[in-house]
N, C-alpha and C positions, 0 to 999 in steps of 0.2 A: 623447787620456787618459779614461780608466775614473773614469767621477765618484762619489767615495763617500760614502757616508748616514751618520748616525748613527739606531741605533734604539733607542726603548725597548720591552725586553722582559719582560712580567711574569712573572712566575715562580709557580708554583702555590700558595706560600705567603706570595703578595701583594707579596715581595720585589719591585723593578723594578731592572736593569741595562741598563747601556748599553751596546750593541752598536756595533762600525764594520763597516759592509760596503761592497762596492763593487757599484753599483746592477744590474749582471748576474751578481748571485753568484745560483745556484738557491736554493732552499728548504732544500735537506739540508745542503748549505754552512753556511747562519747556521744552522742547528740546531746543527749540529756546534760552531761557534765560540762561538754562546751555553753551549753545556754545558761548555765548553773555561774560558770567563770565569766557568761559576760553581767550577767544580775550585779556579779558582786565584784569585778575587778573595772568594770567600765560605768560611763557616765549615762549608757545610754538604756537603763532599764526599765523605763517605762516604755519603748521602743519596739521589746520585746514580746514577740506572742507566744501564743500555745506551741508546743512542742509538733504538734501535726502539721503546720503551717512551714514546715521545713524539711529539707533533705539535705544530702551531704555527696558530694562529688568528689571523685578521683582521678588523678593522671597515671597511668599506668606505664610500665617500658617503653611501649610504642610509641610515646607520646599523644596517645590518648585519654580525653577527660570522657570519663563514665560514669553516667547518674546511677548511684545507690540508694535502687527505692529497696532491695528488700535489707528491710532494719536487721535480718535475725544474724545474717552472716556476721562472721568474727572478725577483729584485722588480721590475724594470720593467716585468713584467706584471701585476700587482698596480695593483688600483683602490684604493689606501689612501686613507684618509681623509685619515690623521697618519702619522706614522713610528712606529707602532706595533703590535706583534706580542705575542701570549700562548702559552708556551710551556705545554701541557695534557700531562696523561699519562694515558695510557687507563686508563680503568675495567677493563678484563679484565685475565686471567690474565696472564703474563709471558711463555707461551711460547704465545701466541696473536694476539701483538702485530700481526705480519704479515696474518694473515689478517682482524681486525679493519681493519686500514687496505684493504685490498684490498673487503670489503665495505661498508668507509663508502664509498670510490670508486666503487662498481657503486650505490649507493643513493644517493650526491647527499646524504646528513646521516652526522653521526654514529650508529653503529650502538648504541654504550652509550648517549648520549642519550636517541634513539629510545625504546630498551628501559626506560629509568625514567620513561615517560611515559606508556606505555600504562595503560588504565583495566578495569574489573575482566575486561568482554567480552575486550577485546583480550589480554588476558593468555591469558584460557586458550584461545581462537583461536588464538594462537602458541604455546604447549604441545601443543594436539592437531595443527595443521597440521607443525611438526617430528616430532612423534612418526610421522608418515604419511609424510612425507618420507623420513625413517631407516627405516622399515620398507620402504621401495620402493626404497630403494638398494640395502639386503644383500639381498632378494628378486631383483631384477634381477640383483648380480654372481651370487648362486646360480644364479640359472637358466642365465645365460652361461654358466657354466661347467660345467654338468650337461649342457644340453639343446643351444649353440649358438643359432642366430637361431631365432625361432621362426617354425613352417610356418602355412601357412592351415589356418583353426579348420577340423575337421571337418562341422561343424553347415552352416557355411555355404559349405561349398570349392563345392558343384556350383551353386549363382547366383553366386557370386561368379566363378567360371571361365567361365560364361558372359558373364558381362557385360560382363567383361576382350576375352573372345575378340571381339564384337561391338563396342567401341569399337575395339581394338587393328585390325580390321579397316576400321573408318572411318578411320584415322589414315593406315592406307596408303592407301587411295584421295585423303585432304586432300598428298600427299606424291607422288602421282602416281607410285608404283614399279607397277609387276605381278607383280613378284616378291618375296615375303617374306624369301629367302634373300640373305642378308649375308657377308660374309667377319669373323670378330671376330678379335683376335688378345688371346693372355690371357698374361702373363707370371707367370712363376713364381720365385721367389728360394729358392734351398731354402738349408736352414741351413747345413749345411756347405760352401756352394759362394761361390764369389766372384763367377760373372758368374751374369744369369739364363738362363731357358731360355722360350723364347718358344710357345707354342701357336698353333697356327693350325686355327680351324674352322669349318666350313662350316655356322652358324646360321640358325634361322627366327629373325625378328622378333618371334614369337609366344612363344618361349620365354624361359622365365625365369629370372632369375639363379641359381637352384637346379639348375635343367639344365645352365647355362654351366659350373657348378661340379663339377657330376657327372661331365660330358663331360671335362674336365680332368685329373680324378682318374684317371677311365676310361682317358683317354691317356697319363697319366704311369705307373701302371701296368701298362699293356700295353706301353709301351717299356720298363719296366727289369724286369720278370716275365712274360716273354710265356708263361711255363708256369705260369701260377697259373689255377684255375679260375674258369671265367664265375659261378660261384655265389659263390666266395672274394672275387673282386672286387666285384660287389653289394654285398656284405655291407660290405664296407670303404668303399663310395662312399656307401651310405645312413649310414652311420654320423658321415661325418667331412664331407658335402657343406652340415649347416646347421655347419659351424665355420668358414666361410669367407665374405666377402663379396669382393665388385668393387669396384676402386677405379678409378674411371676419370681418365684420361690429360688432364693439363692443369684439372683440378679437383679440387673439393673432394667432390664429390658419390660415394656409396655405393650399391648396390645387392644388395639381397638380399631373400629372399621370394620371392614364385609370381606376383609380376605381369610380364606380356612386356613384355622388350625396349622395344620401341616407345614404352612409356609414361614411360619413361624420360626427363627435360629433356636429360640429358647425348646419349643417341640420337636425338632426334629433333634437337637443334642439328646433330649432325655429320648426320644426313642431309640437312637444308635446305642447308647448307654445300659438301655431295658428300664428307663427310671419311671414312676409315675409323675402324672401330671398335678402340680401344684400352683393356682393361685393365690391370690387377694384382690376383693374386692377394692379398689380405691376410687372415692368423689373426685370429679376435677375442681371442685372447689377449695381442695385441703391440698391440693398440690400445684395449683396456680402461682402461686405464690404474691409478693406484691405490687409485683409490677416494674420493679426500683427502675428510674433513668438515672443516669450516671454524667454529671460535669453538664447539667443543664443549660446553667446561666452562661457557661462559656459559648455554649453554640448559640445559643440565643442573642448573645452580643456578636458574634461572626455571621448570623443571618441576617442582624439587624445591619450592619456594616455592607453585605451585597447588596440590600433593596436599596441603600442609600447610593450606592455606585450605580445600581443600574437606574436611575433618574437620569431623564434627557440633559447631556450633556454636551462640551465639544473636549476634543483631545485634539491640545496642536492646531486647534483651527478646524478639525474634521469632526462632523457629525456624529454622534454615535446611531443615528437615524441609517434603518434596514432598508435597502432597494434592491429587489432583482434585477440579477444580472440580464434576463431576457426584455426586460423591462427598460433597457438603458441601450437604445439601438447603436451609440456611440462608442459605448464602453465595451460590449458584447463581441463589436469585431475585432477588438483589440487584443496581439499576439501575448501571450505569456511570455515577460521577461526579467530579468532580474540586474545587479549590478553588483560585481565582487567589489566591494571597497578596497580594505587593506587588512595586517592580518595582525595579530600579537602574540606575543611567546612563541615567536619561532624561533628553533633550539639553529639559530646563526653556526656558532661552533662548530657545530657535527656535521654540516651538509652546508650545499651552496646555491642549490638552488630548491625551489618551491613551488608544487602545482596544485589546483582543486579541481578534480572531477563533477560534476553535478550533474546528474539524472532523475527526471521525473517519472516518478513510477506509479503503479498501481497494483498493490501488493507486492508480489514477489517481481512481474513483469513492467518491463519496459511498458509505458503508457504508451507509445509509438515507436516506430522505426524514425531512429533519429533523434529521439530522446534523450540522449545521453552527451553532453558536452565540454568542453576539454577547456579549463581556463589555459594566459600562456603561462609560463613558466618565469618566474622574477628572481633576483638575488634575496634570499633572506637575508641579508644585512641589511633589506629596504624593502620590506614584503606589502608593497604597494601595486595592487593590479589598475584598479580604476577600469573594469572590462565590463561592457555589457553582455550578458548571457541572452537571446532573446529564442526561444522554442516554438515549434511550428505548430502550434495550436492556439486558437482562439480562446478567450475565457470563455465564453458563453458554453465550450465545448469541453470544460475542463469537468472531470468526474466529480463529485463529494469527497472521496476516499485519495485524491490525488495525492503524492507524498515527495517531495525532493530528498534524491540520500546524495549524501557530499562525501567526499574523501579526501585526503589529505595526501602528497607526495612528495616525494625529497629524491635529491642528485646530488651527487657527489662527484667532482669532477674529477676525471682520471688522469693522477699527475704518475701516478705507478701501475704496473701491473697486478699489484697486491689490491687494488682499488676496487670493487665493481663498478661495472657502468649502468647498471638498472636503476631504475626507480624503483623507491620503496614506500608501502602507505603505512602510517604508523596512527593512523585515527579514522574515524567515522563519524559522519551525525544525519541522524533524520529530522523531515519537519515536515510537516500539515502545509501544504496550499491553503486549505481555509481551517478555519480554527472550529471552537466546539461549538460556535453556534452558526456556522457554515458560511460564514464571513471571510469573503479575500484578505490573504496577509497583506499589510500593507506596510509601507515605510521600512526604518533601520530594522535589522535583526541581528544578533550577537549570535553566533553558533561556534559554541566550545566542541571540540571533540572528544570522543570516548575513544581512550586507545584498542587500539588492535589486538592488545596481550590480554584484553578482560574475559575474550572469549578460549576460557580455559586454555591457555597459549597456544593458541592455533590460530596460524593466518587462516582470515576469512576467504571462504572458497570463489569469492566473485571476483571476477576479473578487473575491474573497476576497485577492487577494494570496500564496495559498499558491505552495510550489514543489513539487509534489504528487511527481514523477517523482524528487526528490532524494534523497541518503541520509538515513537518520535519521542525529543525531546533533547537540552541540552545539557552536558556534564556540568552540575553542582560543583565540581572541582576549579577552584579558577587555576591551578596551577598548569594546566593543558593547552595549547595551542587553538586559539581563539580566531575569525574571520568574522568581520564582517561584511552585512548581506543588506544592500538598498532595493527595497520594490516599490514599483511606481503607486504613490499616493492619489487619493479620489475625495471629493469634498465628502462621498457618502459612504457608508460601509457595504461591501457589493456581497449578495448572498450567493447560494449558489441551489442546484435541487439537494431537496433534503425530506425524511420522510414527517417530518415535523409540519411543513407549509404545503403539506396533503398532495402536492405535485402530480405525486408517482399514481393517486387517486382519480385524477383529472386525466391523465395520460388516455388517449383516443390511439387505436391501433385501427390500420386501413382493413385487415376482414375479422371484424368484431364477429362473425357468424360462424367462423373457423374456431375462433376461442372459444365460445361460448360452447359449442360441440363437443370440442376438447376438454373444455372446464369442470363440464357436469358429468365425463362419465364415471365417474365414481356413483351417479346413482341407477347405473344400468346393471340390468342384472348379468353375471359373469359366466355366460355360458360359451361354447367352444367358438360359436360364430364371434363374438367381440373379442378373444384373443387372435391378436393379429400378430403372425409370424411373417417375416421377412429378413434377408439378408441386413437389413439398415435396422431393423428394431435388436437382432439377436448381438450386432455390435454394437449396441449403446448400452446391453445388460452386460455386456464378454466383461470377465478381467483383463483378458487383454489389448481391453481399451486402448489407442491410444491417438493425440490429437496433431493432425499434422495442417499445414497450411491450407488445403484443399478440401481436408474433412470440416477444419471450425468453418468455410463456406457453407459446403451444405447443409451443416448442423443450422444454421442460421436459416439456409433457404428454407429447409425441414422445421421452422422451431414448434408451427402448432403441431406437427406430427409426432414432433418429441415429446408434447406432453399425455402422449398415449401410451410413454413406458415412463410413469411417474419418480420411479430410482431415478432416472436418468437428471434428475432436476442437478445436483452439483457440475454433471461433467457438461449438459446445456449451457451452465453460465461462462465458463471457460472458451466459447467462440465469442460473448458479445466485443463488440470494439466499444470499450468505454471512453476511447476516445471520440468518439459522434453524439451528439446531444438528443437526437433523432432515435438511436437505437437504444441507449439509455432509457430514455422513456418508453419503449417498446417492452425491452425486456423489463423494467418496473412491472408494465401491467399484466405481463404475462408470469412472473414469479406469484403478483398476487391473484391471480388467477389458477396458478398450477394444484391438478387434483391429488391431494395429498391424502385420501383417504386409506388407501391399499398400500400404502408405503411403510417401512419401517422410521415411524418420526424420532427415533434416539440416533439413528446411523445416520440418518440425514440431515437431523439440525447438527450432529459432531463435524458433518465435512465443510456443512459451510460456516462453521465454526472458526477453519483453519483460517492462517494466516492470506489463505490464496485468494479468499475471499473477503475483500475490506470495505465492500458498501454497505454504508449504515444500512441501507435498506433491507439486502439481501440478508443481513446479520439479525436485524428487528425479526422478518419470519423465521429468519431459524431459531430466535428465543421463543416465540410464539407458538413454534411448535412444541418444543419442551414445556413452556407455561401451561398447553391446555392438552396436550398428549401424554405426557409424562408425568408417574407420579412419585413421591419419594422412595420406593422401594428402587424404582426403575435408577433413577437418579444418583443413587450412592456409589452403586459400581464403577460411576465413571467421576464422579465428582473431582478426582485428581484432574481429569482431563479438562473437566467445564472451569476450574480453579485455574489452569494454564490457560487456555483460552481468553481468559481476562486480557493477557499481552499484546491478544493481536487487535483488540477493539481501537480504531484509532484515537478515543478521548478517553478522559476520565470516566464519565459520566455515558453510562448507557445502557442499553436495554438489554445485556448479558450483567452487567454488574447490578441493576435494579433485583433480577431474576432471582441470582443468587443471595442477595442481601434480602427478598422474599421469602426464598426458599429457607432460609437461614434460622429467620426470626419466628418462622410457625412452627422448623421442626428442629427443637433442641438436638439430635442423630446428626441432620445434617451441618448446623451449627456447626457443633464440634468437629466434625471434619475439614469443613471448610475454614475454620481457626485453623488447625493449626496447619493445613497445606499451604494458605495464604502467611502465613506466619514464618515459613521459611523464605519467602519469597522475599522479606522486608530486609535478608542480610543482602539483598542486588540493589545496588546504587540506583540502575534504570528503571526499577519498579519499587521502588522502598513506598514514593509518594502514592501512587495507583491503588496498593494495597496497603497502604496506610489510613487511606482514605476509607475504605470497603471496612476495615477493622473498626475502625473510628466508633464508626456509625452502628457497625453490628454490636459491639459493645456497651456502648451506651442505653441501649434498649433493648440486651438481651437478657435482664431482670437478674436474679438469682445465680444464673447458672455462672454470670462472669466469677461468680466468687470460687465455685468451683474449679474454672478455668485457672484462679490464680494460685490455688492448692497446688494442680497440676504443672505450671512454669514453676514452684519454687520448688517443686520436689526435681524437677528434669535440671534444674541449675545447681542443685546439690549434690547430685549425681554425676552433673561436669565438675563440679571439683573436686567429688571423688575419684572421680577416672583419673584426672590429671595430678592430683594427688600419687596416687599409684602409678600413676607410668614413670613419676618422677621420683620414685623411691629407689633406696640401695637393693643391694641383694641381699644385705644382712635384714634389712626391715621386710622381706617379701621372704623372706625363709619360712615362715608358718603366716604364710600365707589369711589361710581361714581366720586365726586367730588375730592377725592384722586388721583384715576387713573388718570383723567383729568389731573391734577396738576402737575403729573410727565411725562405724555406725552406730555406735551406743554414745558419743561425743553426744558434750553439754546441746542444744541445739537439734541436732540431727533428726534424733526419734520423730520429732512433732511433725517436722516437715517432712518424713516418708513414710507416713500411714494416713490409712483414711482420707483416700481422695479417690476419683474418677480414673482408670487408666486410659492415657493417653488413646492405646492401642485399639482399645475395644469399651465401647461407649456405655456398652450394657454391662461392663463389671468393674466393682469398688475395691478395690485394693485396700484391706486391714493394716494389720501388723505383719512387722517384718518377722520372717521366720530366719533367726542369726545363725541356726545350726545348718541350714541348708544352703547360703550365703558363702559364695566362694568368688574367686577371683581367677579368670579362665587363663588356659596356658597360651593363646596365638600373641602375637606381637603388640598388638594393641591394649593387651590386658583389660578384655570385656568384663563384666561384671554378671555371675550369674545370680541373681534375685529372687526369692519366695518370697510373695507375700499371703495372708489368710486371706480366703473372701471377708469381706466387709459387708456384703448385704449382709438381710434380714433372713433367716431359718438356711446358712449354707448348706446344711447339711443335704439338702434335699436338691442340691446342683454338683459344684466343684468344691471343696475343700479349701482348695489354695491353689494360686496362680503362679508361675515361673514365668518371667522375664529375662533376654538379654538387655542391657545396655552396653552398648558403643561409643565409645568416645573418640575421635581421630578419622572415623571410616563415613564415606559420603552413602548413605542407606537410600539415597530417592532414587537410584538403581535396581537397587531389590525390589523398592515397593511398586516400582512400575512393572517388574516381572511379576512378581506377587500380582496384582492385580490385573496381569494380562492374562496368568493360569486363572484367576475368578472369572473372567470373563469368558473365555474355553471353555469352562466349565457349565456355564449358563448357555452358550451356544450348543455343547453338546446335548447336555441334557433338554434343550427346548427339541432335539432333533429324535429324541426319543435314545440317547446313546450315556450310560453314565460309565465313564472311567474312574471313578473315586478319586478326583485329584483331594490335595490338600492346602488349598493356599492359606498357610497361616498367615497370623497377624503381624504388617511391620510399620514401622511409622519414622520417618526422619523428622526428627524435632530439628533440626540447624542442617546445616550445610556438611557437618563434619559429626552428627552422632544421631542416635536414636533407637529405638526399643523395639525388641524382636521376640515375637510370643513362641515360649518353649512348647513344644507340643509333647503331650503328655507320654508316659510309658513307650517312649522310641529310643532306638539303639542307633548309631551307624554303623554302616557297611563295616567298618574297621574294627569296632568295639567287637560288635557280632562273629567276625572272623577271629578274632583276639582269644573269644571262649574255645575256639577250636585248636587253641594251641598252636605253635609254632606252622604248622602246616597250612593253615587258615588265615593265618596272617601272613604269610610270603607265598596263596597264590596255590597251594600244592593239594588243598583240600576245596571243592567246589560244594560240599556238603554240609557247611557249616552254617548257611542260612536256613538251609532246608529243616536242620535239626531243630535250629532255637525256634523257627514259625511251631512245628511240630509240638515241641515244648509247651508251649504258650497257647496252643489251642488243644488239649486233648479230646480222645475223641475221634469217631470218625465224620460226622458231621459237621462239626467244630473245622475240623483242619480243611475240610473240602471247601469251606465258606471261606477260610483263609486263605487256600488256594486261590482261591477266584478273586478274592479280593486282591490278592497281590498281582493275579495276571491282569486284572483291569488294569489296575491304578501302574501298573510298570508298562502297560501299553501305553494310556495316557502321557505319560513323560517321557518314552521313548518317541512319542510323535511334537509333543513340546520341547523337546532340547534339542531336535532337529530343527523343528522348526524356528526357532528363536535363537537357532544357534549358539546355546549357550557352552560356554569352556569351562576350563578347571575342573571337568567332570573326575574329581577322586573318591575314594573310600570314606571320606572325612564328609563329602560334601552329599551322599546320600542315604537316606535313613529308614529306617522299617518300623511299624510301629509293633507292639503286641498284637494287634490284630491282624498284622499281615499286608497292612497298607504299605507302599512304598512310594515317598518323596526325595523331590530334590530341593536342599538349602544351598545357601550363598551365592547369589547371581550377580557377582561382582564383573564377569565378562558376559557379554551377549553377542549377537548379532554378528558371529563368525568371529570374532577378536578372540582367537586361540592363545595361547600361551606357547611364546617360542624361548629354544634356546640354542646359540650357534648356530642363530638361522634357521634349525629343524623344527618344526610345528611337533609340540609335544606329544598333542591326543590325537593320535594319529586314525581314530574313527569319527565318523559323524553322528553319532550317538554310544548310548553305555549298553551293551547286550552282553553280557559275561554269562559262561555256565553257570555259577551261584545262580542267575536272577531265571536260566533256563532249565535249572535242574529242580525247581522250585513250581516254573508254569507246567513242565510235564509228571510232576508229582512223585521227583526221587526217580526218574527214569536214567538209566544206564546206559539205553540203547546207543551204538557206535554215532546214529544219524539222526540226532531227536528233532530236528525240524521236518520230518517226514511224521512225526508223531500229530495224532488227532488234537492234541492240548496245543501245539506249541501253532498247527496251523490256524485253530481256534484262536488263537493270540495274535497271530499274521492278520487274521480279517479286521479285527477288532483297532488295531493298526493303521491299515488301510482305509477302512470305515470312518475313524477318527481324521485322517489328515484329507481324506477326503470333502468332507464337510468343513473342516477351515482351509482349504482351496477356494472352496463358495462362498466363503466369510472374508477374501482377501480385502475386500475394497474397506470392510469394517475394521480390520486387523492392523495396514497403515494407515486407515484415520486417526488409531487411538496413540499410534506411536509420531504422527506425525504430529498432533498436538503436545508432542512432549520434548521436541526440538530445541525448542526455548530456554529447556532447564540448566543447559550447560553442560550438560551429562559429560561425561569422557566420551563416550563409545556410541551418544547418538547426540548427534550437533547439526548435523546436516542430511540432504537426501542422499547423498554418497553414503553416509553410515546405513540408508534403508535399504540399499540394492540386496542384501545380502535375504532380504525376503523374498526377494524377486529370483534368489537362484535357488530358496529351497521350494519354493510351489511350480520350479521349472518353466516362470513366464519369460525368461530371460531368453529362451529358446524359442518360445513359440509354440510349448507342448501342449496339449489337447488333456482335457482331465485323466484320460486313461493313460495316458504315456507317461503324465507326471505321477499318477499312482502308480507304475509299473518302475518307473525311476525310485520310487521311494520305497518302495520293497527291495528292489534289488538292494540299496543303502541298508537296509535294515538287514539283509542277510550277511550282507559285505560285512557288518559291523559286527554280527556273532562269529562268521568266519574269521576276522582278523581280532577278536576278542585275546589271543593272548597277547599280542600288541597292550592292548589294556591292562592286561595281566601283568605283563612285563615294567609298565608306567605306577602300577599300584606297587608292584614291591618297592619299586626307588623310592615312592613316597613314603613305606611303611620303615627302611631303613633312615630316611630322614626324620620322621617322628622320632623313632628311639635314639637318634643322634640327639634333638632337641630337649 
């Protein structure tokens, strides 16, 4: 019998009514019953609006008020602290209620509440970002209707075509194909016909989608009108070939543009599985949708208010007229200063004294020597300083990205030996010296500190207690210690250098002829005479590059020579004296004229987007490189880092934020990953406003895809609830795990939320119906869910019939996501160098700080499960041939076995290098897998960068990489020689490993750059420069080794790991015993 509950419902006018509900009633039904009760039992009948104008709020056990936008949730699924709900009315206009509810669901908080709490800078950024998004949406729709899909930019066409041809030829070799010609079937659905026509084309894999579309149109014209002149046909083909794209059968991947077919993921998968290529011709007009915009009235009102605010007016006697600091001679020569007034909410009972340390910083470095000042200590019972702090720098020399880093320190007077006599810091805060309009900070400012413990419960590494890498902004939680600062006030707003006022472009250098001779070197023929070799240039290129005070001076003095080494731009910028206005102007001019044609634009831009480069003009130059030189295909592998780089921007509205918004709105796939990576950051209170502004603008103008994202979010929310329910279930309930999970998944309201939605992990996959027979609860501590869906795309039989995903709740998958993205980038680096080590970077997406989805690799088993097939001997490491026999069984015949062994050898070599370089720990037989084709890969990257597990103070893993007899037996084709490392096969394997290591070492800067951009994620094992010291060790940079010495060292590690594999086998025996016990 269904249990009934009495709920107290608080109405918006303060009245409370009691409503009787069943425990499995949905929120939608509860809201409906509540409104019915209001109409029947109260005199407010005429004041009640339509049901969609309201939403419910609840109070959970942690005393948090949670808005409930997903109205399909049932009452018994809520973690209610008390039988109480609140009925709230949306603050938006009535015709926008549904859109507001959807956007609030996608953001994870009420949009109207979020908008009402924004401060001045955030309001202005919100207005600008939404205007930009609106303009992009309109221009994109017009261009698509007028010109169709964009073709290759003619200015870059030759270089791009050559690059694509080389890449495609390498791919052809990797798939072992002797011919690039393949049959391609294209289905065309005519407007007035019920049955489609299928064209069978014999096309080159080097052909582009535009070429295929043109061939289809030409074939159609030839069949329907054979008398038409050739010139007329080609005219029609040219006009219409950009108005169609190719929809792959069985997935949601759409192909268009000029990139060769073989670079498509769908085509590569079909080649790997020996499947025929099937496409459907889709008219772009049928898929562009209605371009729906959401909550427009709300944002228009906000923009109107922002325009009113910008009108000329005075604030407390100070005009908002802006004057440039270098034009105000009296002000320009004043020293930058501030006054510490007093403190509030200082914990007087716990401590006796308090002091403040303030540093003037540029990025992560003090602006100049002596820029860190300390206040006097005052009594915590009367925290009143009234102390002036003056910095030794004039206002005209303050760079645009100057910021104040503050920390608050406490001390308890020592009355016994048990009390520590040290000062401790418990909070930090950052404050921009110039606001988002490049105007100097003036007047009184309250600074509320962030708790030091927020950084993964680790004490900040800075000796002053600063958190230099964090965003500027005060803590919104009013319960934390606060101090009041006072800055000098002037009659006008005082502005500094900025890209907006164009001063950087007007800067003149004393050596204009030298600058020009270096800036235009891109146009010179690259002959041996023009390539300059010297110790200075070699040092600039070297991975052992380190900057000293002496080398800083030399770099600045030889700044024009540095331009002859274009890849040295990020290194040269570190020598700029940012506390000198003349040097900054000179740096701007050099950056503007820096030759960029022959550099890697992606890696240079990513380096310049690190927190070490805070200057707005430098960051603008980096974004310009991305926007003009990087297409979406190159952008997607590093979208995670670019989303994280938004944290390094001084202000909410930035060139990088606009770039991300632009690419996300113009490419749905980019927008998909941008949304999910940004949504995770909304849980961080320091970043909530910044990512909230970006996502609001994106979701308002992304059209119908917001509905798709809504289905994904509802599904993930439902999976979180199911996972929590299972984690809290009793042993008796979990006795029949499969039946228990099936019972939960078939509850009322569950199936419709868990079927037919786009996979968050893989944009190109549409998940269909749940296959309950193959869904199960996994055995690990967090009880992950193994779920299988049918392929929800049309013509699924031509691709994969099912998709398997693992849902984890309670584990932070962001580190796994980073490691897998690193593996994907390594795969790209190796293949660009002609080395294919058959890596398998499976999909992984963190949907929250403690939940996420992992793609299951098909037809693969763990080493543990393979060894189990060999009986107790294999399981307990006495039989090294179990793996070889399993691969041979799945690859019958000499040729297939040879191919499988080659695949195993290459993939094993690749992962040996990766796990060594990345310092992947916790390598046991359940974390290494092999698929039926013989491809080895690693899973579970919970411990990286040398964070090896310890037990009783002893490191559990005693080798730096895993290379056991089982692997060597496969590599040497089941050789039983006493010394297998002397075999030809093992020597070939060793060469592959060393070659892969050598290539990666040359890309050391790129690897470090990818990791540094992730340091603000608060990952347990990556949140400071010290965490990346392991990379210097693995590449032997810490000992000053050259390339050959580093390779020799790696070779020795490889051989030692094999010779010490008995230690690994002992560890695996204990793992097997523990597995049996559990």
